[in-house]
Every structure is written in C-alpha cells, then in structure tokens.
HTML snippet that shows the backbone in 3Dmol.js (N, CA, C, O; Angstrom):
<script src="https://3Dmol.org/build/3Dmol-min.js"></script>
<div id="view" style="width:600px;height:400px;position:relative"></div>
<script>
const pdb = `
ATOM      1  N   UNK A   1      -5.626   7.922  -1.471  1.00  0.00           N
ATOM      2  CA  UNK A   1      -5.499   8.810  -0.338  1.00  0.00           C
ATOM      3  C   UNK A   1      -6.538   9.918  -0.482  1.00  0.00           C
ATOM      4  O   UNK A   1      -6.472  10.716  -1.418  1.00  0.00           O
ATOM      5  N   UNK A   2      -7.484   9.966   0.432  1.00  0.00           N
ATOM      6  CA  UNK A   2      -8.533  10.968   0.373  1.00  0.00           C
ATOM      7  C   UNK A   2      -8.201  12.132   1.295  1.00  0.00           C
ATOM      8  O   UNK A   2      -7.701  11.949   2.405  1.00  0.00           O
ATOM      9  N   UNK A   3      -8.494  13.340   0.805  1.00  0.00           N
ATOM     10  CA  UNK A   3      -8.290  14.524   1.610  1.00  0.00           C
ATOM     11  C   UNK A   3      -9.646  15.129   1.933  1.00  0.00           C
ATOM     12  O   UNK A   3     -10.544  15.177   1.093  1.00  0.00           O
ATOM     13  N   UNK A   4      -9.769  15.581   3.147  1.00  0.00           N
ATOM     14  CA  UNK A   4     -10.983  16.248   3.592  1.00  0.00           C
ATOM     15  C   UNK A   4     -11.082  17.609   2.897  1.00  0.00           C
ATOM     16  O   UNK A   4     -10.062  18.223   2.585  1.00  0.00           O
ATOM     17  N   UNK A   5     -12.295  18.072   2.658  1.00  0.00           N
ATOM     18  CA  UNK A   5     -12.507  19.366   2.001  1.00  0.00           C
ATOM     19  C   UNK A   5     -11.916  20.501   2.836  1.00  0.00           C
ATOM     20  O   UNK A   5     -11.409  21.479   2.287  1.00  0.00           O
ATOM     21  N   UNK A   6     -11.981  20.369   4.151  1.00  0.00           N
ATOM     22  CA  UNK A   6     -11.404  21.407   5.017  1.00  0.00           C
ATOM     23  C   UNK A   6      -9.894  21.457   4.874  1.00  0.00           C
ATOM     24  O   UNK A   6      -9.302  22.536   4.920  1.00  0.00           O
ATOM     25  N   UNK A   7      -9.261  20.299   4.702  1.00  0.00           N
ATOM     26  CA  UNK A   7      -7.806  20.263   4.530  1.00  0.00           C
ATOM     27  C   UNK A   7      -7.415  20.949   3.232  1.00  0.00           C
ATOM     28  O   UNK A   7      -6.456  21.721   3.200  1.00  0.00           O
ATOM     29  N   UNK A   8      -8.144  20.676   2.170  1.00  0.00           N
ATOM     30  CA  UNK A   8      -7.861  21.299   0.876  1.00  0.00           C
ATOM     31  C   UNK A   8      -8.051  22.806   0.957  1.00  0.00           C
ATOM     32  O   UNK A   8      -7.243  23.566   0.425  1.00  0.00           O
ATOM     33  N   UNK A   9      -9.111  23.237   1.619  1.00  0.00           N
ATOM     34  CA  UNK A   9      -9.354  24.673   1.779  1.00  0.00           C
ATOM     35  C   UNK A   9      -8.251  25.335   2.604  1.00  0.00           C
ATOM     36  O   UNK A   9      -7.836  26.455   2.306  1.00  0.00           O
ATOM     37  N   UNK A  10      -7.782  24.647   3.630  1.00  0.00           N
ATOM     38  CA  UNK A  10      -6.709  25.202   4.467  1.00  0.00           C
ATOM     39  C   UNK A  10      -5.421  25.354   3.659  1.00  0.00           C
ATOM     40  O   UNK A  10      -4.732  26.367   3.774  1.00  0.00           O
ATOM     41  N   UNK A  11      -5.099  24.358   2.849  1.00  0.00           N
ATOM     42  CA  UNK A  11      -3.895  24.438   2.015  1.00  0.00           C
ATOM     43  C   UNK A  11      -4.032  25.571   1.001  1.00  0.00           C
ATOM     44  O   UNK A  11      -3.092  26.340   0.798  1.00  0.00           O
ATOM     45  N   UNK A  12      -5.198  25.676   0.366  1.00  0.00           N
ATOM     46  CA  UNK A  12      -5.421  26.757  -0.596  1.00  0.00           C
ATOM     47  C   UNK A  12      -5.329  28.132   0.069  1.00  0.00           C
ATOM     48  O   UNK A  12      -4.757  29.061  -0.502  1.00  0.00           O
ATOM     49  N   UNK A  13      -5.882  28.260   1.257  1.00  0.00           N
ATOM     50  CA  UNK A  13      -5.818  29.536   1.980  1.00  0.00           C
ATOM     51  C   UNK A  13      -4.380  29.888   2.333  1.00  0.00           C
ATOM     52  O   UNK A  13      -3.980  31.048   2.234  1.00  0.00           O
ATOM     53  N   UNK A  14      -3.605  28.894   2.741  1.00  0.00           N
ATOM     54  CA  UNK A  14      -2.198  29.140   3.073  1.00  0.00           C
ATOM     55  C   UNK A  14      -1.417  29.586   1.844  1.00  0.00           C
ATOM     56  O   UNK A  14      -0.605  30.509   1.921  1.00  0.00           O
ATOM     57  N   UNK A  15      -1.660  28.935   0.715  1.00  0.00           N
ATOM     58  CA  UNK A  15      -0.960  29.302  -0.516  1.00  0.00           C
ATOM     59  C   UNK A  15      -1.342  30.714  -0.934  1.00  0.00           C
ATOM     60  O   UNK A  15      -0.480  31.507  -1.311  1.00  0.00           O
ATOM     61  N   UNK A  16      -2.643  31.031  -0.869  1.00  0.00           N
ATOM     62  CA  UNK A  16      -3.090  32.383  -1.221  1.00  0.00           C
ATOM     63  C   UNK A  16      -2.455  33.426  -0.290  1.00  0.00           C
ATOM     64  O   UNK A  16      -1.990  34.467  -0.753  1.00  0.00           O
ATOM     65  N   UNK A  17      -2.437  33.152   0.989  1.00  0.00           N
ATOM     66  CA  UNK A  17      -1.840  34.076   1.953  1.00  0.00           C
ATOM     67  C   UNK A  17      -0.367  34.284   1.647  1.00  0.00           C
ATOM     68  O   UNK A  17       0.122  35.413   1.675  1.00  0.00           O
ATOM     69  N   UNK A  18       0.328  33.223   1.361  1.00  0.00           N
ATOM     70  CA  UNK A  18       1.762  33.305   1.060  1.00  0.00           C
ATOM     71  C   UNK A  18       1.999  34.146  -0.189  1.00  0.00           C
ATOM     72  O   UNK A  18       2.859  35.027  -0.194  1.00  0.00           O
ATOM     73  N   UNK A  19       1.231  33.874  -1.255  1.00  0.00           N
ATOM     74  CA  UNK A  19       1.435  34.594  -2.508  1.00  0.00           C
ATOM     75  C   UNK A  19       1.037  36.063  -2.388  1.00  0.00           C
ATOM     76  O   UNK A  19       1.678  36.922  -2.993  1.00  0.00           O
ATOM     77  N   UNK A  20      -0.005  36.367  -1.621  1.00  0.00           N
ATOM     78  CA  UNK A  20      -0.398  37.766  -1.420  1.00  0.00           C
ATOM     79  C   UNK A  20       0.678  38.510  -0.648  1.00  0.00           C
ATOM     80  O   UNK A  20       0.995  39.654  -0.976  1.00  0.00           O
ATOM     81  N   UNK A  21       1.240  37.886   0.362  1.00  0.00           N
ATOM     82  CA  UNK A  21       2.297  38.534   1.150  1.00  0.00           C
ATOM     83  C   UNK A  21       3.523  38.808   0.284  1.00  0.00           C
ATOM     84  O   UNK A  21       4.149  39.861   0.406  1.00  0.00           O
ATOM     85  N   UNK A  22       3.866  37.865  -0.587  1.00  0.00           N
ATOM     86  CA  UNK A  22       5.021  38.065  -1.472  1.00  0.00           C
ATOM     87  C   UNK A  22       4.726  39.196  -2.454  1.00  0.00           C
ATOM     88  O   UNK A  22       5.604  40.013  -2.732  1.00  0.00           O
ATOM     89  N   UNK A  23       3.502  39.255  -2.984  1.00  0.00           N
ATOM     90  CA  UNK A  23       3.140  40.310  -3.935  1.00  0.00           C
ATOM     91  C   UNK A  23       3.164  41.678  -3.267  1.00  0.00           C
ATOM     92  O   UNK A  23       3.569  42.663  -3.884  1.00  0.00           O
ATOM     93  N   UNK A  24       2.733  41.744  -2.006  1.00  0.00           N
ATOM     94  CA  UNK A  24       2.770  43.015  -1.284  1.00  0.00           C
ATOM     95  C   UNK A  24       4.201  43.448  -1.006  1.00  0.00           C
ATOM     96  O   UNK A  24       4.494  44.642  -0.958  1.00  0.00           O
ATOM     97  N   UNK A  25       5.077  42.499  -0.825  1.00  0.00           N
ATOM     98  CA  UNK A  25       6.471  42.819  -0.522  1.00  0.00           C
ATOM     99  C   UNK A  25       7.126  43.534  -1.702  1.00  0.00           C
ATOM    100  O   UNK A  25       7.694  44.616  -1.551  1.00  0.00           O
ATOM    101  N   UNK A  26       7.038  42.921  -2.863  1.00  0.00           N
ATOM    102  CA  UNK A  26       7.605  43.514  -4.069  1.00  0.00           C
ATOM    103  C   UNK A  26       7.050  42.761  -5.269  1.00  0.00           C
ATOM    104  O   UNK A  26       7.062  41.530  -5.290  1.00  0.00           O
ATOM    105  N   UNK A  27       6.566  43.489  -6.263  1.00  0.00           N
ATOM    106  CA  UNK A  27       5.939  42.846  -7.413  1.00  0.00           C
ATOM    107  C   UNK A  27       6.939  42.014  -8.198  1.00  0.00           C
ATOM    108  O   UNK A  27       6.600  40.930  -8.673  1.00  0.00           O
ATOM    109  N   UNK A  28       8.156  42.495  -8.340  1.00  0.00           N
ATOM    110  CA  UNK A  28       9.180  41.740  -9.064  1.00  0.00           C
ATOM    111  C   UNK A  28       9.538  40.453  -8.345  1.00  0.00           C
ATOM    112  O   UNK A  28       9.838  39.438  -8.974  1.00  0.00           O
ATOM    113  N   UNK A  29       9.505  40.505  -7.021  1.00  0.00           N
ATOM    114  CA  UNK A  29       9.806  39.316  -6.228  1.00  0.00           C
ATOM    115  C   UNK A  29       8.736  38.252  -6.435  1.00  0.00           C
ATOM    116  O   UNK A  29       9.007  37.054  -6.355  1.00  0.00           O
ATOM    117  N   UNK A  30       7.515  38.711  -6.703  1.00  0.00           N
ATOM    118  CA  UNK A  30       6.419  37.775  -6.960  1.00  0.00           C
ATOM    119  C   UNK A  30       6.748  36.887  -8.157  1.00  0.00           C
ATOM    120  O   UNK A  30       6.517  35.678  -8.117  1.00  0.00           O
ATOM    121  N   UNK A  31       7.285  37.481  -9.219  1.00  0.00           N
ATOM    122  CA  UNK A  31       7.612  36.710 -10.418  1.00  0.00           C
ATOM    123  C   UNK A  31       8.846  35.838 -10.218  1.00  0.00           C
ATOM    124  O   UNK A  31       9.056  34.887 -10.971  1.00  0.00           O
ATOM    125  N   UNK A  32       9.645  36.141  -9.236  1.00  0.00           N
ATOM    126  CA  UNK A  32      10.791  35.295  -8.905  1.00  0.00           C
ATOM    127  C   UNK A  32      10.359  34.116  -8.035  1.00  0.00           C
ATOM    128  O   UNK A  32      10.865  33.004  -8.188  1.00  0.00           O
ATOM    129  N   UNK A  33       9.433  34.364  -7.132  1.00  0.00           N
ATOM    130  CA  UNK A  33       9.028  33.337  -6.179  1.00  0.00           C
ATOM    131  C   UNK A  33       8.128  32.287  -6.821  1.00  0.00           C
ATOM    132  O   UNK A  33       8.208  31.111  -6.468  1.00  0.00           O
ATOM    133  N   UNK A  34       7.278  32.691  -7.753  1.00  0.00           N
ATOM    134  CA  UNK A  34       6.336  31.749  -8.372  1.00  0.00           C
ATOM    135  C   UNK A  34       7.065  30.570  -9.021  1.00  0.00           C
ATOM    136  O   UNK A  34       6.712  29.427  -8.733  1.00  0.00           O
ATOM    137  N   UNK A  35       8.069  30.791  -9.887  1.00  0.00           N
ATOM    138  CA  UNK A  35       8.771  29.628 -10.455  1.00  0.00           C
ATOM    139  C   UNK A  35       9.461  28.784  -9.390  1.00  0.00           C
ATOM    140  O   UNK A  35       9.484  27.557  -9.486  1.00  0.00           O
ATOM    141  N   UNK A  36      10.018  29.433  -8.385  1.00  0.00           N
ATOM    142  CA  UNK A  36      10.660  28.673  -7.306  1.00  0.00           C
ATOM    143  C   UNK A  36       9.631  27.848  -6.543  1.00  0.00           C
ATOM    144  O   UNK A  36       9.893  26.704  -6.173  1.00  0.00           O
ATOM    145  N   UNK A  37       8.476  28.428  -6.314  1.00  0.00           N
ATOM    146  CA  UNK A  37       7.395  27.729  -5.624  1.00  0.00           C
ATOM    147  C   UNK A  37       6.951  26.517  -6.432  1.00  0.00           C
ATOM    148  O   UNK A  37       6.744  25.438  -5.878  1.00  0.00           O
ATOM    149  N   UNK A  38       6.805  26.695  -7.746  1.00  0.00           N
ATOM    150  CA  UNK A  38       6.399  25.587  -8.617  1.00  0.00           C
ATOM    151  C   UNK A  38       7.470  24.503  -8.637  1.00  0.00           C
ATOM    152  O   UNK A  38       7.150  23.315  -8.639  1.00  0.00           O
ATOM    153  N   UNK A  39       8.736  24.903  -8.652  1.00  0.00           N
ATOM    154  CA  UNK A  39       9.830  23.925  -8.646  1.00  0.00           C
ATOM    155  C   UNK A  39       9.826  23.128  -7.342  1.00  0.00           C
ATOM    156  O   UNK A  39       9.995  21.909  -7.354  1.00  0.00           O
ATOM    157  N   UNK A  40       9.634  23.817  -6.228  1.00  0.00           N
ATOM    158  CA  UNK A  40       9.634  23.125  -4.928  1.00  0.00           C
ATOM    159  C   UNK A  40       8.445  22.165  -4.825  1.00  0.00           C
ATOM    160  O   UNK A  40       8.600  21.029  -4.375  1.00  0.00           O
ATOM    161  N   UNK A  41       7.275  22.614  -5.236  1.00  0.00           N
ATOM    162  CA  UNK A  41       6.089  21.755  -5.192  1.00  0.00           C
ATOM    163  C   UNK A  41       6.264  20.570  -6.149  1.00  0.00           C
ATOM    164  O   UNK A  41       5.902  19.440  -5.823  1.00  0.00           O
ATOM    165  N   UNK A  42       6.820  20.840  -7.325  1.00  0.00           N
ATOM    166  CA  UNK A  42       7.076  19.766  -8.286  1.00  0.00           C
ATOM    167  C   UNK A  42       8.093  18.769  -7.762  1.00  0.00           C
ATOM    168  O   UNK A  42       7.942  17.563  -7.952  1.00  0.00           O
ATOM    169  N   UNK A  43       9.129  19.269  -7.103  1.00  0.00           N
ATOM    170  CA  UNK A  43      10.133  18.380  -6.528  1.00  0.00           C
ATOM    171  C   UNK A  43       9.530  17.522  -5.417  1.00  0.00           C
ATOM    172  O   UNK A  43       9.853  16.342  -5.288  1.00  0.00           O
ATOM    173  N   UNK A  44       8.661  18.122  -4.627  1.00  0.00           N
ATOM    174  CA  UNK A  44       8.000  17.355  -3.559  1.00  0.00           C
ATOM    175  C   UNK A  44       7.103  16.274  -4.154  1.00  0.00           C
ATOM    176  O   UNK A  44       7.076  15.143  -3.668  1.00  0.00           O
ATOM    177  N   UNK A  45       6.371  16.626  -5.206  1.00  0.00           N
ATOM    178  CA  UNK A  45       5.508  15.638  -5.859  1.00  0.00           C
ATOM    179  C   UNK A  45       6.345  14.527  -6.483  1.00  0.00           C
ATOM    180  O   UNK A  45       5.976  13.355  -6.407  1.00  0.00           O
ATOM    181  N   UNK A  46       7.460  14.885  -7.096  1.00  0.00           N
ATOM    182  CA  UNK A  46       8.347  13.886  -7.680  1.00  0.00           C
ATOM    183  C   UNK A  46       8.924  12.979  -6.599  1.00  0.00           C
ATOM    184  O   UNK A  46       9.054  11.771  -6.801  1.00  0.00           O
ATOM    185  N   UNK A  47       9.267  13.556  -5.461  1.00  0.00           N
ATOM    186  CA  UNK A  47       9.792  12.746  -4.361  1.00  0.00           C
ATOM    187  C   UNK A  47       8.750  11.747  -3.873  1.00  0.00           C
ATOM    188  O   UNK A  47       9.082  10.599  -3.576  1.00  0.00           O
ATOM    189  N   UNK A  48       7.508  12.171  -3.788  1.00  0.00           N
ATOM    190  CA  UNK A  48       6.435  11.259  -3.370  1.00  0.00           C
ATOM    191  C   UNK A  48       6.288  10.122  -4.373  1.00  0.00           C
ATOM    192  O   UNK A  48       6.117   8.967  -3.982  1.00  0.00           O
ATOM    193  N   UNK A  49       6.355  10.442  -5.669  1.00  0.00           N
ATOM    194  CA  UNK A  49       6.242   9.411  -6.706  1.00  0.00           C
ATOM    195  C   UNK A  49       7.420   8.443  -6.634  1.00  0.00           C
ATOM    196  O   UNK A  49       7.236   7.233  -6.768  1.00  0.00           O
ATOM    197  N   UNK A  50       8.619   8.963  -6.424  1.00  0.00           N
ATOM    198  CA  UNK A  50       9.810   8.108  -6.332  1.00  0.00           C
ATOM    199  C   UNK A  50       9.720   7.194  -5.118  1.00  0.00           C
ATOM    200  O   UNK A  50      10.066   6.015  -5.204  1.00  0.00           O
ATOM    201  N   UNK A  51       9.262   7.721  -3.991  1.00  0.00           N
ATOM    202  CA  UNK A  51       9.122   6.892  -2.787  1.00  0.00           C
ATOM    203  C   UNK A  51       8.068   5.817  -3.001  1.00  0.00           C
ATOM    204  O   UNK A  51       8.252   4.673  -2.586  1.00  0.00           O
ATOM    205  N   UNK A  52       6.960   6.180  -3.647  1.00  0.00           N
ATOM    206  CA  UNK A  52       5.914   5.188  -3.930  1.00  0.00           C
ATOM    207  C   UNK A  52       6.443   4.102  -4.857  1.00  0.00           C
ATOM    208  O   UNK A  52       6.144   2.924  -4.660  1.00  0.00           O
ATOM    209  N   UNK A  53       7.224   4.478  -5.864  1.00  0.00           N
ATOM    210  CA  UNK A  53       7.806   3.488  -6.777  1.00  0.00           C
ATOM    211  C   UNK A  53       8.778   2.575  -6.038  1.00  0.00           C
ATOM    212  O   UNK A  53       8.809   1.369  -6.282  1.00  0.00           O
ATOM    213  N   UNK A  54       9.577   3.153  -5.130  1.00  0.00           N
ATOM    214  CA  UNK A  54      10.518   2.339  -4.363  1.00  0.00           C
ATOM    215  C   UNK A  54       9.784   1.345  -3.474  1.00  0.00           C
ATOM    216  O   UNK A  54      10.180   0.183  -3.379  1.00  0.00           O
ATOM    217  N   UNK A  55       8.717   1.796  -2.825  1.00  0.00           N
ATOM    218  CA  UNK A  55       7.932   0.892  -1.976  1.00  0.00           C
ATOM    219  C   UNK A  55       7.312  -0.214  -2.816  1.00  0.00           C
ATOM    220  O   UNK A  55       7.280  -1.371  -2.397  1.00  0.00           O
ATOM    221  N   UNK A  56       6.817   0.137  -4.004  1.00  0.00           N
ATOM    222  CA  UNK A  56       6.231  -0.849  -4.912  1.00  0.00           C
ATOM    223  C   UNK A  56       7.280  -1.884  -5.333  1.00  0.00           C
ATOM    224  O   UNK A  56       7.000  -3.083  -5.345  1.00  0.00           O
ATOM    225  N   UNK A  57       8.478  -1.424  -5.676  1.00  0.00           N
ATOM    226  CA  UNK A  57       9.539  -2.345  -6.094  1.00  0.00           C
ATOM    227  C   UNK A  57       9.990  -3.249  -4.947  1.00  0.00           C
ATOM    228  O   UNK A  57      10.236  -4.437  -5.156  1.00  0.00           O
ATOM    229  N   UNK A  58      10.098  -2.703  -3.755  1.00  0.00           N
ATOM    230  CA  UNK A  58      10.491  -3.519  -2.599  1.00  0.00           C
ATOM    231  C   UNK A  58       9.426  -4.565  -2.301  1.00  0.00           C
ATOM    232  O   UNK A  58       9.748  -5.717  -2.010  1.00  0.00           O
ATOM    233  N   UNK A  59       8.157  -4.167  -2.374  1.00  0.00           N
ATOM    234  CA  UNK A  59       7.075  -5.128  -2.139  1.00  0.00           C
ATOM    235  C   UNK A  59       7.090  -6.221  -3.200  1.00  0.00           C
ATOM    236  O   UNK A  59       6.882  -7.392  -2.883  1.00  0.00           O
ATOM    237  N   UNK A  60       7.333  -5.855  -4.447  1.00  0.00           N
ATOM    238  CA  UNK A  60       7.426  -6.851  -5.514  1.00  0.00           C
ATOM    239  C   UNK A  60       8.589  -7.795  -5.309  1.00  0.00           C
ATOM    240  O   UNK A  60       8.457  -9.001  -5.518  1.00  0.00           O
ATOM    241  N   UNK A  61       9.730  -7.256  -4.902  1.00  0.00           N
ATOM    242  CA  UNK A  61      10.908  -8.097  -4.652  1.00  0.00           C
ATOM    243  C   UNK A  61      10.646  -9.056  -3.495  1.00  0.00           C
ATOM    244  O   UNK A  61      11.028 -10.225  -3.559  1.00  0.00           O
ATOM    245  N   UNK A  62      10.003  -8.573  -2.449  1.00  0.00           N
ATOM    246  CA  UNK A  62       9.671  -9.455  -1.327  1.00  0.00           C
ATOM    247  C   UNK A  62       8.711 -10.553  -1.752  1.00  0.00           C
ATOM    248  O   UNK A  62       8.824 -11.694  -1.304  1.00  0.00           O
ATOM    249  N   UNK A  63       7.763 -10.208  -2.620  1.00  0.00           N
ATOM    250  CA  UNK A  63       6.837 -11.208  -3.136  1.00  0.00           C
ATOM    251  C   UNK A  63       7.556 -12.276  -3.931  1.00  0.00           C
ATOM    252  O   UNK A  63       7.248 -13.461  -3.798  1.00  0.00           O
ATOM    253  N   UNK A  64       8.514 -11.873  -4.759  1.00  0.00           N
ATOM    254  CA  UNK A  64       9.290 -12.839  -5.540  1.00  0.00           C
ATOM    255  C   UNK A  64      10.108 -13.729  -4.619  1.00  0.00           C
ATOM    256  O   UNK A  64      10.176 -14.941  -4.827  1.00  0.00           O
ATOM    257  N   UNK A  65      10.728 -13.142  -3.608  1.00  0.00           N
ATOM    258  CA  UNK A  65      11.533 -13.927  -2.671  1.00  0.00           C
ATOM    259  C   UNK A  65      10.660 -14.936  -1.928  1.00  0.00           C
ATOM    260  O   UNK A  65      11.047 -16.094  -1.766  1.00  0.00           O
ATOM    261  N   UNK A  66       9.491 -14.503  -1.479  1.00  0.00           N
ATOM    262  CA  UNK A  66       8.600 -15.421  -0.765  1.00  0.00           C
ATOM    263  C   UNK A  66       8.089 -16.536  -1.669  1.00  0.00           C
ATOM    264  O   UNK A  66       7.970 -17.681  -1.232  1.00  0.00           O
ATOM    265  N   UNK A  67       7.786 -16.212  -2.926  1.00  0.00           N
ATOM    266  CA  UNK A  67       7.346 -17.259  -3.855  1.00  0.00           C
ATOM    267  C   UNK A  67       8.481 -18.241  -4.144  1.00  0.00           C
ATOM    268  O   UNK A  67       8.247 -19.445  -4.251  1.00  0.00           O
ATOM    269  N   UNK A  68       9.701 -17.736  -4.270  1.00  0.00           N
ATOM    270  CA  UNK A  68      10.847 -18.610  -4.510  1.00  0.00           C
ATOM    271  C   UNK A  68      11.082 -19.519  -3.305  1.00  0.00           C
ATOM    272  O   UNK A  68      11.375 -20.704  -3.463  1.00  0.00           O
ATOM    273  N   UNK A  69      10.954 -18.966  -2.115  1.00  0.00           N
ATOM    274  CA  UNK A  69      11.106 -19.787  -0.909  1.00  0.00           C
ATOM    275  C   UNK A  69      10.075 -20.894  -0.861  1.00  0.00           C
ATOM    276  O   UNK A  69      10.384 -22.032  -0.510  1.00  0.00           O
ATOM    277  N   UNK A  70       8.853 -20.555  -1.214  1.00  0.00           N
ATOM    278  CA  UNK A  70       7.787 -21.557  -1.211  1.00  0.00           C
ATOM    279  C   UNK A  70       8.093 -22.660  -2.227  1.00  0.00           C
ATOM    280  O   UNK A  70       7.908 -23.843  -1.942  1.00  0.00           O
ATOM    281  N   UNK A  71       8.561 -22.265  -3.410  1.00  0.00           N
ATOM    282  CA  UNK A  71       8.917 -23.252  -4.426  1.00  0.00           C
ATOM    283  C   UNK A  71      10.079 -24.122  -4.000  1.00  0.00           C
ATOM    284  O   UNK A  71      10.064 -25.333  -4.223  1.00  0.00           O
ATOM    285  N   UNK A  72      11.088 -23.518  -3.390  1.00  0.00           N
ATOM    286  CA  UNK A  72      12.253 -24.285  -2.929  1.00  0.00           C
ATOM    287  C   UNK A  72      11.840 -25.254  -1.828  1.00  0.00           C
ATOM    288  O   UNK A  72      12.271 -26.406  -1.816  1.00  0.00           O
ATOM    289  N   UNK A  73      11.008 -24.789  -0.907  1.00  0.00           N
ATOM    290  CA  UNK A  73      10.548 -25.676   0.170  1.00  0.00           C
ATOM    291  C   UNK A  73       9.702 -26.822  -0.384  1.00  0.00           C
ATOM    292  O   UNK A  73       9.805 -27.953   0.089  1.00  0.00           O
ATOM    293  N   UNK A  74       8.872 -26.534  -1.378  1.00  0.00           N
ATOM    294  CA  UNK A  74       8.059 -27.598  -1.979  1.00  0.00           C
ATOM    295  C   UNK A  74       8.945 -28.608  -2.698  1.00  0.00           C
ATOM    296  O   UNK A  74       8.699 -29.812  -2.623  1.00  0.00           O
ATOM    297  N   UNK A  75       9.975 -28.129  -3.396  1.00  0.00           N
ATOM    298  CA  UNK A  75      10.891 -29.040  -4.089  1.00  0.00           C
ATOM    299  C   UNK A  75      11.678 -29.880  -3.085  1.00  0.00           C
ATOM    300  O   UNK A  75      11.904 -31.069  -3.310  1.00  0.00           O
ATOM    301  N   UNK A  76      12.091 -29.266  -1.985  1.00  0.00           N
ATOM    302  CA  UNK A  76      12.826 -30.002  -0.964  1.00  0.00           C
ATOM    303  C   UNK A  76      11.936 -31.059  -0.322  1.00  0.00           C
ATOM    304  O   UNK A  76      12.386 -32.175  -0.063  1.00  0.00           O
ATOM    305  N   UNK A  77      10.687 -30.720  -0.065  1.00  0.00           N
ATOM    306  CA  UNK A  77       9.763 -31.691   0.520  1.00  0.00           C
ATOM    307  C   UNK A  77       9.502 -32.833  -0.456  1.00  0.00           C
ATOM    308  O   UNK A  77       9.388 -33.989  -0.048  1.00  0.00           O
ATOM    309  N   UNK A  78       9.409 -32.514  -1.732  1.00  0.00           N
ATOM    310  CA  UNK A  78       9.193 -33.549  -2.745  1.00  0.00           C
ATOM    311  C   UNK A  78      10.413 -34.467  -2.845  1.00  0.00           C
ATOM    312  O   UNK A  78      10.260 -35.678  -3.000  1.00  0.00           O
ATOM    313  N   UNK A  79      11.609 -33.908  -2.760  1.00  0.00           N
ATOM    314  CA  UNK A  79      12.829 -34.702  -2.845  1.00  0.00           C
ATOM    315  C   UNK A  79      12.994 -35.599  -1.614  1.00  0.00           C
ATOM    316  O   UNK A  79      13.492 -36.720  -1.720  1.00  0.00           O
ATOM    317  N   UNK A  80      12.583 -35.112  -0.476  1.00  0.00           N
ATOM    318  CA  UNK A  80      12.780 -35.860   0.766  1.00  0.00           C
ATOM    319  C   UNK A  80      11.672 -36.895   0.989  1.00  0.00           C
ATOM    320  O   UNK A  80      11.782 -37.727   1.890  1.00  0.00           O
ATOM    321  N   UNK A  81      10.629 -36.856   0.196  1.00  0.00           N
ATOM    322  CA  UNK A  81       9.511 -37.785   0.382  1.00  0.00           C
ATOM    323  C   UNK A  81       9.976 -39.221   0.056  1.00  0.00           C
ATOM    324  O   UNK A  81      10.739 -39.446  -0.883  1.00  0.00           O
ATOM    325  N   UNK A  82       9.495 -40.171   0.853  1.00  0.00           N
ATOM    326  CA  UNK A  82       9.839 -41.560   0.625  1.00  0.00           C
ATOM    327  C   UNK A  82       9.093 -42.066  -0.604  1.00  0.00           C
ATOM    328  O   UNK A  82       7.899 -41.826  -0.784  1.00  0.00           O
ATOM    329  N   UNK A  83       9.831 -42.762  -1.426  1.00  0.00           N
ATOM    330  CA  UNK A  83       9.223 -43.284  -2.651  1.00  0.00           C
ATOM    331  C   UNK A  83       9.077 -44.789  -2.529  1.00  0.00           C
ATOM    332  O   UNK A  83       9.877 -45.471  -1.889  1.00  0.00           O
ATOM    333  N   UNK A  84       8.040 -45.274  -3.160  1.00  0.00           N
ATOM    334  CA  UNK A  84       7.825 -46.733  -3.171  1.00  0.00           C
ATOM    335  C   UNK A  84       8.850 -47.366  -4.106  1.00  0.00           C
ATOM    336  O   UNK A  84       9.081 -46.879  -5.212  1.00  0.00           O
ATOM    337  N   UNK A  85       9.451 -48.440  -3.656  1.00  0.00           N
ATOM    338  CA  UNK A  85      10.465 -49.146  -4.458  1.00  0.00           C
ATOM    339  C   UNK A  85       9.765 -50.245  -5.225  1.00  0.00           C
ATOM    340  O   UNK A  85       9.085 -51.087  -4.638  1.00  0.00           O
ATOM    341  N   UNK A  86       9.930 -50.239  -6.533  1.00  0.00           N
ATOM    342  CA  UNK A  86       9.353 -51.307  -7.354  1.00  0.00           C
ATOM    343  C   UNK A  86      10.466 -52.112  -7.988  1.00  0.00           C
ATOM    344  O   UNK A  86      11.466 -51.556  -8.442  1.00  0.00           O
ATOM    345  N   UNK A  87      10.292 -53.415  -8.018  1.00  0.00           N
ATOM    346  CA  UNK A  87      11.326 -54.278  -8.650  1.00  0.00           C
ATOM    347  C   UNK A  87      10.730 -55.083  -9.766  1.00  0.00           C
ATOM    348  O   UNK A  87      11.434 -55.859 -10.411  1.00  0.00           O
TER     349      UNK A  87
END
`;
const viewer = $3Dmol.createViewer("view");
viewer.addModel(pdb, "pdb");
viewer.setStyle({}, {cartoon: {color: "spectrum"}});
viewer.zoomTo();
viewer.render();
</script>
C-alpha cells in the first residue's frame, strides 16, 4: 500500500496541530494524552494486522476447499470412467 507524500504530510500536520493544541491547553494534559494517543494508534495498527491475518486465513481456507473440490471431482470422474474388461 503506497501513500502519496502529500497524504503523509497532511497526517503529520494534523498530528502536530493536535499535539500543539493539547500542549497549549495544559502541559500536564499533554503527558496524559500522549500515552493515550500512542495506545489508540497502536490499537488501530493492531486491528489492521488482525484484519489482514483474518483475510489471509480465509483466503487460505478457500484455497484448500477449492483444491479439495478439484481432487474430489477428479476422483469421481476417475471412478465413473468406463474401464476395459479383460478376460
């Protein structure tokens, strides 16, 4: 996933603006908000990783199911094939 340089700059500017506003509000509040901000960002990143892992596992499971179906269909076709009778 590629991000445009302007998007990264916009996110950085928003974060800086947010942190400056909190620091202007109260210096002690700044030290309270920073850990909360890191926890929220970390939780969001963890959620993205968990969703990506779930999508990966679902795709893998679908691949296994499709391969099993193909094998079952091939075995059924082999069983139903007419065989030459030798005496």
